[in-house]
BASE-281179 format. One record per residue: residue number from 1; residue in three letters; x, y, z of N, C-alpha, C in turn. Coordinates in Angstrom, 3 decimals, decimal comma. Atoms other than C-alpha are relative to their C-alpha. Example, Ala and Ser with C-alpha at 12.3 -4.5 7.8 and 13.67 -1.06 7.14 Angstrom:
    nr   rest         nX         nY         nZ        caX        caY        caZ         cX         cY         cZ
     1    ALA      0,890     -1,190      0,000     12,300     -4,500      7,800      0,900      1,200      0,000
     2    SER     -0,820     -1,190     -0,060     13,670     -1,060      7,140     -0,770      1,090      0,730
This chain:
    nr   rest         nX         nY         nZ        caX        caY        caZ         cX         cY         cZ
     1    MET     -0,040      1,097      0,971      9,028     27,205     -9,823      1,264     -0,822      0,164
     2    GLN     -1,250      0,708     -0,193     12,682     26,373     -9,206     -0,036     -0,833      1,267
     3    VAL      0,108      0,740     -1,256     11,901     25,326     -5,614     -0,800     -1,275     -0,223
     4    SER      0,832      1,174      0,271      9,140     22,975     -6,819      0,769     -1,037     -0,791
     5    ALA     -0,790      0,930      0,808     11,476     21,454     -9,388      1,047     -0,692      0,858
     6    ALA     -1,013      0,592     -0,875     14,156     20,924     -6,741     -0,614     -1,028      0,931
     7    MET      0,687      0,945     -0,879     11,678     19,272     -4,393     -0,367     -1,265     -0,755
     8    ALA      0,365      1,165      0,803     10,452     17,000     -7,164      1,216     -0,865     -0,290
     9    ASP     -1,223      0,741      0,287     14,044     16,057     -7,980      0,450     -0,788      1,219
    10    ARG     -0,378      0,706     -1,223     14,740     15,164     -4,337     -0,887     -1,212      0,212
    11    GLU      0,909      1,123     -0,135     11,632     12,970     -4,263      0,382     -1,126     -0,954
    12    ARG     -0,358      1,025      0,986     12,759     11,192     -7,417      1,263     -0,745      0,386
    13    ARG     -1,309      0,584     -0,277     16,214     10,526     -5,997      0,185     -0,357      1,471
    14    SER     -0,100      0,320     -1,414     15,454      9,597     -2,398      0,593     -1,388      0,212
    15    ARG     -0,555      1,296     -0,377     17,100      6,699     -0,594     -1,049     -0,779      0,781
    16    PHE      0,963      0,872     -0,669     14,869      3,805      0,458      0,677     -1,288      0,446
    17    THR     -0,336      1,359     -0,416     15,411      0,610      2,434     -1,303     -0,765      0,138
    18    VAL      1,198      0,828     -0,070     12,779     -2,082      1,912      0,335     -1,253      0,799
    19    LEU     -0,184      1,181     -0,843     12,711     -4,641      4,741     -1,110     -0,997     -0,321
    20    GLY      0,976      0,978      0,473     11,018     -7,864      3,670     -0,118      0,069     -1,503
    21    ALA      0,005     -0,224      1,458     12,026     -7,295      0,043     -0,242     -1,268     -0,795
    22    GLY      0,250      1,243      0,722     11,566    -10,965     -0,825     -1,460     -0,399     -0,039
    23    GLY      1,417      0,341     -0,063      7,829    -10,965     -0,099     -0,805      0,564     -1,153
    24    PHE      0,905     -0,408      1,080      4,844    -10,317     -2,343      0,001      1,513     -0,192
    25    ILE      0,033     -1,453      0,100      4,609     -6,597     -1,565      1,406      0,560     -0,109
    26    GLY     -1,354     -0,510      0,004      8,308     -6,064     -0,901      0,649     -0,020     -1,373
    27    LYS     -0,587      0,116      1,345      9,382     -7,311     -4,347     -0,548      1,077     -0,924
    28    ARG      0,632     -0,980      0,888      6,889     -5,079     -6,144      0,390      1,415      0,392
    29    LEU     -0,369     -1,333     -0,465      7,795     -2,106     -3,998      1,420      0,351     -0,434
    30    VAL     -1,368     -0,228      0,459     11,497     -2,479     -4,796      0,006      0,364     -1,485
    31    ASP      0,070     -0,277      1,442     10,706     -2,613     -8,530     -0,577      1,385     -0,268
    32    HIS      0,662     -1,303      0,182      8,395      0,398     -8,270      0,949      1,144      0,335
    33    LEU     -0,877     -1,080     -0,438     10,884      2,545     -6,366      1,202      0,158     -0,929
    34    GLN     -1,127     -0,077      0,938     13,742      1,661     -8,709     -0,427      0,632     -1,320
    35    ARG      0,501     -0,611      1,237     11,612      2,555    -11,730     -0,172      1,508      0,160
    36    LYS      0,182     -1,426     -0,258     10,943      5,926    -10,104      1,329      0,736      0,190
    37    GLY     -1,308     -0,619     -0,086     14,697      6,564     -9,900      0,596      0,096      1,383
    38    HIS     -0,525     -0,050     -1,354     15,203      6,060     -6,166      1,166     -0,974      0,181
    39    GLU     -1,042      0,940     -0,433     18,243      4,438     -4,573     -0,640     -0,953      1,002
    40    VAL      0,737      0,961     -0,815     16,896      1,224     -3,036      0,924     -1,087      0,531
    41    SER     -0,662      1,139     -0,627     18,445     -1,204     -0,563     -1,077     -1,037      0,308
    42    ALA      0,990      1,061     -0,187     16,501     -4,479     -0,670      0,527     -0,991      1,031
    43    VAL     -0,415      0,884     -1,091     16,749     -6,451      2,586     -1,051     -1,082      0,175
    44    SER      0,953      1,090     -0,145     15,141     -9,879      2,723     -0,217     -0,313      1,474
    45    ARG      0,321      0,315     -1,389     13,572    -11,268      5,860      1,102     -0,813      0,672
    46    SER     -1,068      0,834     -0,571     16,485    -13,682      6,317      1,226      0,818      0,400
    47    ASP     -1,159     -0,842     -0,316     18,984    -10,787      6,541     -0,246      0,786      1,281
    48    SER      0,408     -0,667     -1,240     18,073    -10,042     10,157      1,075      0,925      0,550
    49    LEU     -1,066     -0,862     -0,491     21,487     -8,528     10,900     -0,052      1,388     -0,619
    50    GLU      0,078     -1,283      0,695     20,663     -5,741      8,445     -1,161      0,867      0,477
    51    TYR      1,182     -0,758     -0,402     17,413     -4,680     10,142      0,377      1,313      0,673
    52    GLY     -0,376     -1,184     -0,764     19,118     -2,252     12,525      0,854      0,991     -0,771
    53    ARG     -0,830     -0,899      0,806     21,225     -0,736      9,728     -0,811      0,729     -1,069
    54    ALA      0,849     -0,598      1,027     18,264      0,367      7,632      0,048      1,525      0,088
    55    GLY     -0,070     -1,451      0,012     18,475      4,001      6,542     -0,819      0,606     -1,116
    56    GLY      0,823     -0,692      0,976     16,828      6,623      4,385     -1,467     -0,104      0,377
    57    HIS      1,422      0,250     -0,244     13,105      6,077      4,029     -0,183     -1,514      0,089
    58    VAL      0,106      1,441     -0,241     12,498      2,628      5,542     -1,443     -0,441     -0,153
    59    ILE      1,330      0,601      0,141      9,519      0,530      4,458      0,045     -1,380      0,643
    60    PHE      0,011      1,265     -0,726      8,777     -2,313      6,871     -1,101     -0,892     -0,571
    61    CYS      0,953      0,894      0,668      7,133     -5,030      4,747     -0,028     -1,397      0,613
    62    ILE     -0,099      1,340     -0,582      7,974     -8,000      6,993     -1,330     -0,368      0,645
    63    GLY      1,251      0,418     -0,608      4,884     -9,968      7,923     -0,519     -1,297     -0,571
    64    LEU      0,698      1,190      0,469      2,701    -13,039      7,582     -1,409      0,398     -0,381
    65    THR      1,340     -0,372      0,457     -0,538    -12,812      5,637     -0,916     -1,198     -0,230
    66    GLU      0,864      1,093      0,455     -1,780    -16,255      4,587     -0,176     -1,123      1,011
    67    ASP      0,136      1,115     -0,939     -1,088    -18,782      7,364      0,340      0,416      1,422
    68    TYR     -0,354     -0,545     -1,311     -0,682    -16,568     10,425     -0,673     -0,745      1,145
    69    TRP      0,733      0,670     -1,075     -3,296    -18,493     12,431      0,656     -1,333      0,380
    70    LYS     -0,723      1,250     -0,277     -1,137    -21,644     12,184      1,350      0,259      0,665
    71    ARG     -1,354     -0,329     -0,450      2,075    -19,841     13,215     -0,014      1,257      0,874
    72    PRO      0,136     -1,211     -0,822      1,309    -17,449     16,087      1,337      0,583      0,446
    73    LEU     -1,287     -0,516     -0,451      4,907    -17,185     17,321      0,750      0,668     -1,150
    74    ASP     -0,632     -0,613      1,166      6,243    -16,521     13,823     -0,672      1,321     -0,361
    75    THR      0,747     -1,225      0,296      3,510    -13,927     13,360      0,459      1,145      0,903
    76    ALA     -0,452     -1,027     -0,941      4,504    -12,038     16,505      1,448      0,397     -0,268
    77    GLU     -1,402     -0,292      0,287      8,188    -12,324     15,601      0,135      0,919     -1,207
    78    ALA     -0,077     -0,806      1,222      7,599    -10,862     12,133     -0,543      1,408      0,215
    79    HIS      0,685     -1,285     -0,112      5,236     -8,056     13,133      0,565      0,901      1,102
    80    VAL     -0,468     -0,771     -1,151      6,914     -6,987     16,395      1,515     -0,116      0,197
    81    CYS     -1,411      0,188     -0,370     10,331     -8,528     17,123      0,951      0,534     -1,062
    82    ALA     -0,877     -0,488      1,070     11,836     -7,728     13,718      0,010      1,516     -0,077
    83    LEU      0,100     -1,464      0,043     10,700     -4,126     14,112      0,878      0,675      1,048
    84    ILE     -0,679     -0,625     -1,139     12,481     -3,483     17,419      1,410      0,491     -0,331
    85    PRO     -1,349     -0,536      0,308     16,103     -3,280     16,141     -0,016      1,191     -0,950
    86    VAL      0,121     -1,157      0,897     14,968     -0,851     13,436     -0,297      1,254      0,815
    87    LEU      0,373     -1,152     -0,822     13,369      1,440     16,013      1,107      0,367      0,981
    88    ARG     -1,073     -0,279     -0,957     16,270      1,096     18,457      1,085      0,876     -0,632
    89    ARG     -1,056     -0,771      0,663     18,746      2,443     15,924     -0,532      1,363     -0,430
    90    GLY      0,696     -1,245      0,297     16,353      5,033     14,559      0,704      0,967     -0,923
    91    SER     -0,717     -0,920      0,887     18,704      6,451     11,932     -0,606     -0,022     -1,392
    92    PHE      0,678     -0,035      1,293     16,217      7,000      9,127     -0,774      1,298     -0,135
    93    GLU      0,788     -1,208      0,260     14,381      9,856      7,473     -1,463     -0,222      0,337
    94    SER      1,364      0,369     -0,353     11,054      8,094      7,851     -0,083     -1,508      0,022
    95    LEU      0,273      1,439     -0,011      9,681      4,640      8,546     -1,484     -0,195     -0,242
    96    VAL      1,392      0,340      0,268      6,462      3,279      7,047     -0,198     -1,473      0,349
    97    TYR      0,301      1,355     -0,462      5,127      0,207      8,843     -1,269     -0,472     -0,696
    98    LEU      1,170      0,508      0,710      2,793     -1,870      6,692     -0,861     -0,840      0,931
    99    SER      0,974      0,692     -0,832     -0,227     -2,901      8,720     -1,170     -0,421     -0,895
   100    SER      1,114      0,548      0,770     -3,689     -4,042      7,625     -1,337      0,561      0,457
   101    THR      1,372     -0,389     -0,344     -7,309     -2,931      7,471     -0,771     -1,163      0,600
   102    ARG      0,628      1,112     -0,720     -8,082     -6,391      8,888     -0,273      0,388      1,451
   103    LEU      0,219     -0,439     -1,375     -7,845     -4,587     12,211     -1,410      0,556      0,211
   104    TYR      1,360     -0,519     -0,104    -11,308     -3,158     11,436     -1,059     -1,107     -0,034
   105    ASP      0,971      1,089      0,108    -12,930     -6,595     11,048     -0,839     -0,097      1,270
   106    GLY      0,914      0,112     -1,126    -15,968     -7,028     13,253     -0,608      1,313      0,430
   107    LEU      0,558     -1,312     -0,304    -16,606     -3,299     13,494     -1,034      0,385     -1,048
   108    LYS      1,083     -0,385      0,893    -19,562     -1,584     11,867      0,169      1,428     -0,497
   109    GLY     -0,006     -1,347      0,542    -20,009      1,440      9,671      1,207      0,278     -0,859
   110    THR     -1,166     -0,438      0,763    -17,294      3,441      7,943      1,121      0,319      0,977
   111    LEU     -1,094     -0,111     -0,951    -13,928      3,224      9,685      1,126      0,871     -0,552
   112    ASP     -1,161     -0,790      0,400    -11,143      5,800      9,585      1,173     -0,319      0,915
   113    GLU     -1,240      0,318     -0,709     -7,636      5,882     11,016     -0,079      0,255      1,502
   114    THR      0,131     -0,297     -1,429     -8,865      7,163     14,403     -0,983     -0,931      0,703
   115    SER      1,005      0,892     -0,589    -11,473      4,435     14,968      0,630     -0,924      1,038
   116    ASP     -0,468      0,945     -1,009    -11,082      2,353     18,115     -0,112     -1,422     -0,546
   117    LEU     -0,031      1,378      0,477    -10,188     -1,280     17,442     -0,543     -0,934      1,084
   118    ARG      0,517      0,983     -0,961    -11,640     -4,399     19,064      0,683     -1,338     -0,255
   119    VAL     -0,702      1,281      0,147     -9,549     -7,505     19,672     -0,259     -0,867      1,223
   120    ASN      0,216      0,971     -1,062     -9,904    -10,652     21,761      1,211     -0,923      0,063
   121    PRO     -1,209      0,820     -0,082     -6,660    -12,335     22,956     -0,264     -1,503     -0,044
   122    GLN      0,314      1,428      0,025     -8,470    -15,684     23,192     -0,411     -0,487     -1,387
   123    ASN      0,356      0,362      1,363     -9,380    -15,633     19,511      1,289     -0,206     -0,806
   124    PRO     -1,250      0,247      0,746     -6,570    -17,320     17,477      0,163      0,929     -1,195
   125    ARG     -0,025     -0,908      1,139     -7,483    -15,129     14,507      0,583      1,362      0,371
   126    HIS     -0,390     -1,333     -0,416     -6,683    -12,038     16,561      1,472      0,113      0,386
   127    VAL     -1,444     -0,100     -0,185     -3,021    -12,936     17,081      0,576      0,927     -1,066
   128    TYR     -0,427     -0,887      1,081     -2,531    -11,234     13,725     -0,320      1,454      0,351
   129    ASP      0,432     -1,358     -0,301     -4,535     -8,170     14,773      0,806      0,601      1,156
   130    LEU     -0,710     -0,494     -1,173     -2,854     -7,860     18,160      1,452      0,313     -0,320
   131    SER     -1,412     -0,225      0,310      0,667     -8,207     16,778      0,174      1,205     -0,912
   132    LYS     -0,060     -1,190      0,851      0,001     -5,638     14,048     -0,256      1,267      0,832
   133    ALA      0,314     -1,160     -0,839     -1,514     -3,305     16,644      1,189      0,362      0,889
   134    VAL     -1,196     -0,273     -0,814      1,576     -3,672     18,865      1,069      0,654     -0,867
   135    GLY     -0,958     -0,620      0,914      3,795     -2,914     15,864     -0,343      1,450     -0,263
   136    GLU      0,431     -1,383      0,215      1,741      0,197     15,133      0,303      0,862      1,229
   137    ALA     -0,209     -0,767     -1,231      1,941      1,293     18,776      1,472      0,330      0,205
   138    LEU     -1,433     -0,255     -0,155      5,729      0,931     18,842      0,464      1,085     -0,963
   139    VAL     -0,357     -1,023      0,977      6,043      2,999     15,673     -0,445      1,375      0,483
   140    HIS      0,526     -1,286     -0,456      3,864      5,739     17,168      0,720      0,519      1,255
   141    GLN     -0,542     -0,423     -1,286      5,513      5,745     20,596      1,513      0,153      0,012
   142    ALA     -1,463     -0,052      0,019      9,155      5,568     19,490      0,545      1,409     -0,106
   143    GLY     -0,437     -1,383      0,090      9,272      9,330     19,017      0,834      0,289     -1,232
   144    LEU     -0,759     -0,161      1,237     10,689      8,998     15,508     -0,959      0,341     -1,137
   145    ALA      0,833     -0,350      1,153      9,437      9,788     12,005     -0,710     -1,245     -0,531
   146    GLY      0,679      1,243      0,356      7,214      6,722     11,963     -1,422      0,231     -0,469
   147    LYS      1,357     -0,064      0,534      4,024      6,241      9,966     -0,494     -1,420     -0,222
   148    VAL      0,625      1,306      0,208      1,589      3,366      9,504     -0,874      0,052     -1,241
   149    ALA      0,877      0,146      1,170     -0,022      2,258      6,246     -0,817     -1,264      0,192
   150    ARG      0,896      1,157     -0,145     -3,028      0,000      6,809     -0,515     -0,391     -1,384
   151    LEU      0,333      0,435      1,347     -3,410     -1,958      3,601     -1,273     -0,843     -0,012
   152    ALA      1,136      0,890      0,254     -6,667     -3,446      2,343      0,536     -1,284     -0,635
   153    ASN     -0,417      1,268      0,615     -6,594     -6,868      0,623      0,687      0,275     -1,337
   154    VAL     -0,817     -0,358      1,157     -3,829     -6,608     -1,970      0,002     -1,141     -1,023
   155    TYR     -0,050      0,991      1,080     -3,914     -8,383     -5,340      0,803      0,570     -1,157
   156    ASP     -0,703     -0,448      1,197     -2,018     -8,248     -8,622     -0,638     -0,634     -1,229
   157    ASP      0,600      0,494      1,244     -2,647     -9,205    -12,254      0,023     -1,519     -0,113
   158    ARG     -0,081      1,457      0,109     -1,636    -12,846    -11,739     -1,081     -0,693      0,819
   159    LEU      1,052      0,572     -0,851     -4,217    -13,502     -9,007      0,316     -1,440      0,402
   160    ASP     -0,407      1,364     -0,350     -2,265    -16,532     -7,811      0,358     -0,155      1,474
   161    ARG     -0,266      0,097     -1,435     -2,143    -15,889     -4,056     -1,028     -0,925      0,663
   162    GLU      0,890      0,907     -0,723     -3,791    -18,068     -1,401     -1,003      0,781      0,846
   163    ASP      1,076     -0,670     -0,712     -6,682    -15,779     -0,486     -1,313     -0,283     -0,735
   164    PHE      1,310      0,352      0,554    -10,412    -15,950     -1,217     -0,153      0,476     -1,435
   165    LEU      0,167     -0,560      1,337    -10,368    -13,666     -4,253      0,769     -0,817     -1,034
   166    CYS     -0,848      0,695      0,980     -7,482    -15,407     -5,994     -0,398     -1,460     -0,159
   167    ARG      0,406      1,416      0,082     -8,542    -18,965     -5,127     -1,288     -0,149     -0,804
   168    THR      1,287      0,089      0,677    -12,048    -18,302     -6,372      0,148      0,230     -1,504
   169    ILE     -0,184     -0,281      1,423    -10,938    -16,783     -9,677      0,775     -1,114     -0,686
   170    GLN     -0,755      1,110      0,598     -8,385    -19,523    -10,303     -0,884     -1,229     -0,178
   171    ARG      0,940      1,114      0,137    -11,104    -22,090     -9,683     -0,958      0,238     -1,157
   172    ALA      0,913     -0,341      1,096    -13,418    -20,256    -12,078      0,664     -0,169     -1,360
   173    LEU     -0,732      0,191      1,255    -10,708    -20,460    -14,730      0,092     -1,476     -0,396
   174    ARG     -0,180      1,436      0,263    -10,627    -24,265    -14,401     -1,304     -0,755     -0,189
   175    THR      1,250      0,759      0,019    -14,298    -25,203    -14,184     -1,163      0,877     -0,452
   176    ASN      1,164     -0,731      0,497    -17,751    -24,231    -15,454     -0,984      0,403      1,101
   177    ALA      0,928     -0,301     -1,090    -19,603    -24,218    -12,127      0,553     -0,559      1,307
   178    PHE     -0,401      0,496     -1,315    -18,883    -24,548     -8,421     -0,711      0,801      1,080
   179    GLU      0,640     -0,628     -1,149    -20,145    -23,634     -4,963      1,070      0,506      0,961
   180    VAL     -0,941     -0,551     -0,977    -18,364    -21,415     -2,439     -0,680      0,110      1,354
   181    ASP      0,521     -0,090     -1,365    -18,773    -21,445      1,324      0,104      1,444      0,470
   182    ALA      0,011     -1,429     -0,316    -19,524    -17,745      1,534     -1,372      0,555     -0,342
   183    ALA      1,275     -0,659      0,282    -22,435    -15,338      1,407      0,182      1,008     -1,129
   184    PRO     -0,128     -0,961      1,105    -23,108    -13,208     -1,687      0,181      1,430      0,475
   185    GLU     -0,123     -1,373     -0,504    -23,342    -10,073      0,488      1,374      0,282      0,596
   186    GLY     -1,338     -0,185     -0,555    -19,858    -10,658      1,895      0,927      0,612     -1,031
   187    GLY     -0,960     -0,573      0,925    -16,807     -9,072      0,374      1,130      0,675      0,734
   188    ARG     -1,155     -0,695     -0,561    -13,663     -7,051      0,916      0,294      1,248     -0,827
   189    ASP     -0,583     -1,115      0,749    -11,996     -3,826     -0,074      1,308     -0,527     -0,565
   190    TYR     -1,186      0,539      0,667     -9,451     -5,069     -2,628      0,735      1,139     -0,696
   191    VAL     -0,804     -1,068      0,589     -6,599     -2,771     -3,677      1,143     -0,621     -0,795
   192    HIS     -1,016      0,559      0,884     -4,191     -3,414     -6,556      1,396      0,385      0,477
   193    ILE     -1,367     -0,203     -0,456     -0,470     -3,711     -5,850      0,613      1,283     -0,562
   194    GLU     -0,543     -1,238      0,566      0,341     -0,807     -8,198     -0,437      1,215      0,815
   195    ASP      0,494     -1,107     -0,811     -1,862      1,524     -6,155      0,642     -0,007      1,383
   196    VAL     -0,656      0,116     -1,304     -0,299      0,209     -2,942      1,405      0,597     -0,058
   197    CYS     -1,370     -0,500      0,126      3,246      0,942     -4,141      0,026      1,521     -0,139
   198    THR      0,076     -1,455      0,168      2,294      4,458     -5,258     -0,335      0,679      1,321
   199    ALA      0,416     -0,597     -1,266      0,608      5,151     -1,920      1,109     -0,062      1,039
   200    VAL     -1,058      0,144     -1,000      3,447      3,812      0,229      1,148      0,966     -0,280
   201    GLU     -1,035     -0,963      0,361      5,989      5,892     -1,672     -0,413      1,419      0,418
   202    ALA      0,490     -1,343     -0,331      3,846      9,023     -1,219     -0,059      0,218      1,510
   203    ILE      0,063     -0,114     -1,461      3,302      8,343      2,493      1,394      0,214      0,573
   204    ALA     -1,375     -0,136     -0,483      7,055      7,954      3,038      0,542      1,395     -0,263
   205    LEU     -0,612     -1,272      0,408      7,972     11,141      1,195     -0,792      1,227      0,438
   206    LYS      0,821     -1,200     -0,199      5,034     13,451      1,882     -1,034     -0,100      1,113
   207    GLY      1,066      0,180     -0,975      2,750     11,977      4,530      0,196      0,819      1,264
   208    ARG     -0,059     -0,834     -1,201      1,961     14,319      7,423     -0,708     -0,631      1,193
   209    HIS      0,709      0,677     -1,083     -0,299     12,017      9,450      0,774     -1,243      0,443
   210    SER     -0,694      1,175     -0,533      0,764      9,050     11,552     -0,548     -1,309     -0,572
   211    THR      0,620      1,226      0,502     -1,651      6,528      9,979     -0,826      0,307     -1,239
   212    TYR      0,767     -0,148      1,240     -3,174      6,067      6,532     -0,659     -1,327     -0,365
   213    ASN      0,661      1,150      0,615     -5,757      3,657      5,154      0,355     -0,021     -1,477
   214    VAL     -0,322      0,165      1,418     -4,503      2,361      1,799     -1,001     -0,990     -0,567
   215    ALA      1,120      0,805      0,465     -7,696      1,095      0,222     -0,733      0,787     -1,087
   216    THR      0,783     -0,694      1,022    -10,267      1,984     -2,434     -1,193      0,727      0,602
   217    GLY      1,186     -0,579     -0,622    -13,045      2,878     -0,012     -1,293     -0,653     -0,442
   218    LYS      1,197      0,684      0,500    -15,426      0,461     -1,760      0,117     -1,507      0,230
   219    ILE      0,038      1,451     -0,189    -16,453     -3,099     -0,929     -0,355     -0,667     -1,327
   220    PHE      0,292      0,822      1,171    -16,282     -5,552     -3,827     -0,616     -1,289      0,527
   221    THR      0,721      1,107     -0,620    -18,920     -8,133     -2,924      0,226     -1,311     -0,736
   222    ASN     -0,090      1,323      0,613    -18,889    -11,857     -3,573     -0,988     -0,144     -1,156
   223    GLN      0,968      0,032      1,091    -21,997    -11,363     -5,710      0,560      0,679     -1,243
   224    GLN     -0,641     -0,665      1,137    -20,116     -8,900     -7,906      1,059     -0,902     -0,632
   225    LEU     -1,018      0,928      0,511    -17,307    -11,438     -8,219     -0,647     -1,113     -0,810
   226    ALA      0,699      1,071      0,713    -19,763    -14,159     -9,225     -0,501      0,482     -1,360
   227    GLU      0,513     -0,542      1,265    -21,334    -11,937    -11,886      1,130      0,233     -0,997
   228    LEU     -1,152     -0,227      0,864    -17,913    -11,049    -13,244      0,525     -1,318     -0,572
   229    CYS     -0,471      1,309      0,459    -16,842    -14,705    -13,442     -0,961     -0,609     -1,018
   230    GLU      0,965      0,551      0,948    -20,065    -15,659    -15,203      0,078      0,739     -1,340
   231    ARG     -0,028     -0,786      1,238    -19,772    -12,827    -17,725      1,281     -0,203     -0,799
   232    LEU     -1,280      0,038      0,704    -16,078    -13,109    -18,549      0,628     -1,388     -0,096
   233    LEU     -0,608      1,331     -0,007    -15,137    -16,686    -17,655     -1,004     -1,109     -0,281
   234    LYS      1,065      0,968      0,283    -18,494    -18,380    -18,388     -0,091     -1,069      1,082
   235    CYS      0,053      0,921     -1,138    -18,417    -19,949    -14,943     -1,072      0,471      0,976
   236    ARG      1,087     -0,345     -0,912    -21,426    -20,062    -12,619      0,391     -0,347      1,435
   237    MET     -0,281      0,190     -1,424    -20,823    -19,599     -8,881     -1,298      0,046      0,781
   238    THR      1,131     -0,044     -0,925    -23,389    -20,438     -6,226      0,555      0,100      1,419
   239    PHE     -0,459     -0,277     -1,356    -23,226    -19,602     -2,532     -0,688     -0,908      1,007
   240    ALA      0,534      0,895     -1,027    -23,650    -21,881      0,468      0,238      0,534      1,410
   241    GLY     -0,328     -0,529     -1,313    -22,493    -19,655      3,315     -0,971      1,057      0,479
   242    ALA      0,815     -1,054     -0,608    -24,193    -17,249      5,695      0,903      1,161      0,376
   243    LEU     -0,773     -1,196     -0,309    -23,050    -13,699      6,356      0,080      0,178      1,512
   244    ALA     -0,194     -0,180     -1,438    -21,550    -13,454      9,856      0,012      1,483      0,356
   245    ASN     -0,091     -1,445     -0,232    -20,630     -9,769      9,722      0,115      0,720     -1,333
   246    ARG     -0,114     -0,792      1,216    -21,150     -7,180      7,039      1,354      0,703     -0,006
   247    PRO     -1,332     -0,603      0,017    -17,716     -5,928      5,913     -0,066      1,502      0,208
   248    PRO     -0,001     -1,454     -0,238    -16,880     -2,436      7,189      0,538      0,744     -1,207
   249    LYS     -0,505     -0,854      1,071    -16,288      0,379      4,740      1,192      0,796      0,519
   250    ILE     -1,232     -0,662     -0,406    -12,826      1,929      4,847      0,001      1,445     -0,498
   251    ASN     -0,095     -1,422      0,357    -12,526      5,724      4,903      1,401      0,288     -0,528
   252    VAL     -1,305     -0,285      0,619     -9,728      6,847      2,555      0,175      1,494     -0,280
   253    ARG     -0,047     -1,448      0,241    -10,152     10,610      2,834      1,413      0,555      0,112
   254    ARG     -1,377     -0,496     -0,130     -6,573     11,155      4,018      0,799     -0,265     -1,269
   255    LEU     -0,706      0,358      1,228     -5,249      9,352      0,968     -0,410      0,931     -1,133
   256    HIS      0,523     -0,868      1,054     -7,488     11,442     -1,293      0,423      1,460      0,207
   257    ASP     -0,127     -1,433     -0,228     -7,291     14,875      0,313      1,444      0,455      0,166
   258    GLU     -1,371     -0,436     -0,275     -3,692     14,997      1,480      0,965     -0,379     -1,114
   259    LEU     -0,984      0,503      0,966     -1,856     12,893     -1,107     -0,514     -0,028     -1,434
   260    GLY      0,564     -0,050      1,347     -4,210     13,210     -4,077     -0,059     -1,340     -0,698
   261    LEU      0,003      1,351      0,573     -4,397      9,442     -4,577     -1,406     -0,587      0,031
   262    HIS      1,330      0,591      0,127     -7,502      7,579     -5,758      0,122     -1,417     -0,580
   263    PRO     -0,131      1,370      0,500     -6,899      3,803     -6,001     -1,290     -0,489     -0,657
   264    LEU      1,163      0,535      0,708     -9,226      2,088     -8,477     -0,562     -1,202      0,745
   265    ASP      0,601      1,147     -0,670    -11,707     -0,315     -6,940      0,002     -1,212     -0,922
   266    ALA     -0,132      1,265      0,729    -11,809     -3,951     -8,002     -0,958     -0,103     -1,180
   267    SER      0,961      0,082      1,102    -14,895     -3,528    -10,185      0,524      0,688     -1,256
   268    CYS     -0,599     -0,676      1,153    -12,807     -1,259    -12,436      1,207     -0,769     -0,543
   269    ARG     -1,237      0,661      0,423     -9,571     -3,267    -12,504     -0,200     -1,462     -0,417
   270    LEU      0,084      1,446      0,221    -10,698     -6,900    -12,420     -0,511     -0,419     -1,377
   271    PRO      0,450      0,452      1,324    -12,597     -7,055    -15,743      1,144     -0,154     -0,999
   272    GLY     -1,123      0,104      0,921     -9,438     -6,352    -17,722      0,948     -1,132      0,361
   273    ILE     -0,895      1,070     -0,462     -7,376     -8,749    -15,591     -0,595     -1,368     -0,326
   274    LEU      0,641      1,289      0,288     -9,912    -11,569    -15,932     -0,042     -0,279     -1,494
   275    ALA      0,011      0,187      1,452    -10,212    -11,009    -19,686      1,366     -0,472     -0,487
   276    ALA     -1,351      0,407      0,391     -6,419    -11,318    -20,008      0,295     -1,428      0,429
   277    LEU     -0,224      1,362     -0,475     -6,314    -14,481    -17,887     -0,800     -1,009     -0,822
   278    ALA      0,820      0,883      0,824     -9,154    -15,992    -19,924      0,639     -0,207     -1,371
   279    ALA     -0,668      0,108      1,302     -7,324    -15,223    -23,180      1,250     -0,859      0,105
   280    GLU     -1,200      0,809     -0,223     -4,160    -16,766    -21,744     -0,364     -1,474      0,114
   281    ARG      0,456      1,386     -0,140     -6,091    -19,906    -20,797     -0,366     -0,582     -1,358
   282    ILE      0,377      0,473      1,340     -7,526    -20,182    -24,328      1,249     -0,263     -0,839
   283    GLY     -1,234      0,189      0,744     -4,053    -19,741    -25,782      0,720     -1,265      0,401
   284    GLU     -0,666      1,205     -0,482     -2,669    -22,516    -23,590     -0,727     -1,252     -0,488
   285    SER      0,761      1,182      0,389     -5,506    -24,896    -24,492      0,088     -0,281     -1,490
   286    THR     -0,109      0,202      1,444     -5,069    -24,332    -28,234      1,454     -0,164     -0,456
   287    GLY     -1,406      0,164      0,350     -1,290    -24,449    -28,079      0,585      1,175     -0,742
   288    SER     -0,515     -1,178      0,702     -0,893    -20,953    -29,563      1,014      0,711      0,865
   289    HIS     -1,061     -0,695     -0,717      2,051    -18,728    -28,619     -0,088      1,496     -0,300
C-alpha cells in the first residue's frame, strides 16, 4: 500500500516540458498538467532555442492542423525539423509525439496501431501524413523513451476551430437552414480535449507501448450531427455531397486495456455543449447577463 501511494505521489509531481505550448492542444495540456500538480515548463513554438533543452516528460505538440495543405514546407518543419534537436539531446524521461489518426484515411475496416499506412507523395494532402509518419519513425528509431499518440479530431466546448465540425455547428447557431457539401454517411471520430489531455498524461507516465490511438473508437456521422442541430438548435441541415470513402473505425483497445481510459464519444458530449451554446446565444440576443 505504501509503494502504491509513493508511485501515485511521483506521478502527481512529475516534471513535464510541453513543446508547442501556445497552440490549441498545448495550452490545454499545460493547464491540465498544472492542475494535476506537475511541474510544467511551457515552451512556445517560437522558442526554438529551447527545443533541445527539454527535459522530464516531454510532450511534442508542435504541428499544423488547419492549413497544412497551403504550407507544405512549414508543415514539414513543424512535424520533423523541430523534433530533431529534441531527439539529438535525448535527456528526458519520456517523449510523447502527438501525431494523428488522419494517417488512417483511405484505409478500410477497423485500424489499430500496427496497421500499415498508405500515402502518395504526389497528393498535396499527404504532405501532412508523410511528415507525421517521418516524425513517428524518428521517435521510434532514436532508441530513446519515445512514444506516439495518434489523436482523432480534437474539439472543445467552444467549438470555434476551423474544421468541419466546428464550422458546421457555428453556422447552425447563426441560421435556421443550410446545405453542406458532404454526405450524411460521412463522419469522423471526434475526441474531446479533456480526454486527450488525460490520455497524453497517462501515456507519458505509464504507457508501455510505442504507439497509442487516442480516440473514442466510434464514428460520429454527419447525419447524427444534423439531427443534433435540428433537435437542439432548431436548424435544418441538408446534404449535397457524395461519400468518397467511408471513414475507418479506430481501434482503442490499448487505451482501454492498458491505461483504463474510455473517452466519451461525441454523441454523449455534444448535446450538453450545444445546449450551453444555444443558451448563450439566447442570452446574447436578449441582452441578459
